[in-house]
C-alpha positions in Angstrom: 99.9 94.4 95.3 102.6 95.6 96.3 102.7 98.2 92.9 99.1 99.8 93.3 100.2 100.0 97.1 102.9 101.5 97.0 101.7 103.8 93.6 99.3 104.8 96.2 102.0 105.1 99.8 103.5 107.9 97.5 99.7 109.8 95.9 99.3 109.9 100.0 101.9 111.3 100.8 102.0 114.4 98.5 98.5 114.7 99.9 99.8 114.3 103.4 103.3 113.0 103.8 102.1 112.2 108.0 99.8 109.4 106.8 100.3 106.2 107.6 99.3 103.4 105.5 99.9 99.5 105.9 99.2 97.0 103.6 96.1 94.6 105.3 96.9 90.5 103.9 95.1 86.8 104.8 97.4 84.5 105.5 96.4 82.6 103.1 98.3 85.4 100.5 101.3 85.9 103.3 102.6 81.8 103.5 102.3 81.9 99.9 103.2 84.5 97.7 105.2 87.7 100.9 107.6 85.1 103.2 109.3 84.9 99.9 112.5 86.1 100.0 112.7 88.9 97.4 109.6 89.9 98.5 110.9 90.0 102.4 113.5 92.7 100.4 111.1 94.4 98.6 108.7 95.5 102.3 112.1 96.3 104.1 113.5 98.2 101.0 110.5 100.4 101.0 109.6 100.2 104.6 106.1 98.8 103.6 104.2 97.6 106.9 102.4 94.8 107.4 98.6 94.1 108.7 99.0 89.9 108.1 95.3 88.1 109.5 92.8 85.4 109.3 89.7 85.8 108.4 88.9 81.8 110.1 90.2 82.4 113.3 89.8 86.9 113.6 93.6 87.4 114.5 95.7 90.1 113.5 99.2 89.9 113.2 100.8 93.3 113.2 
């Protein structure tokens, strides 16, 4: 997921460097995977902007 996101962001940057790309993920994916320390380090290193949402209660956390 992160690898695909980073590749897509790089491709968009070649077309328009002003575009800001965010990765939207459900809370069910965030808690077990994105909360891991290594994944957090990758997110910080590559400055990935996350949008975490709960599809049940329709809550979004940026």
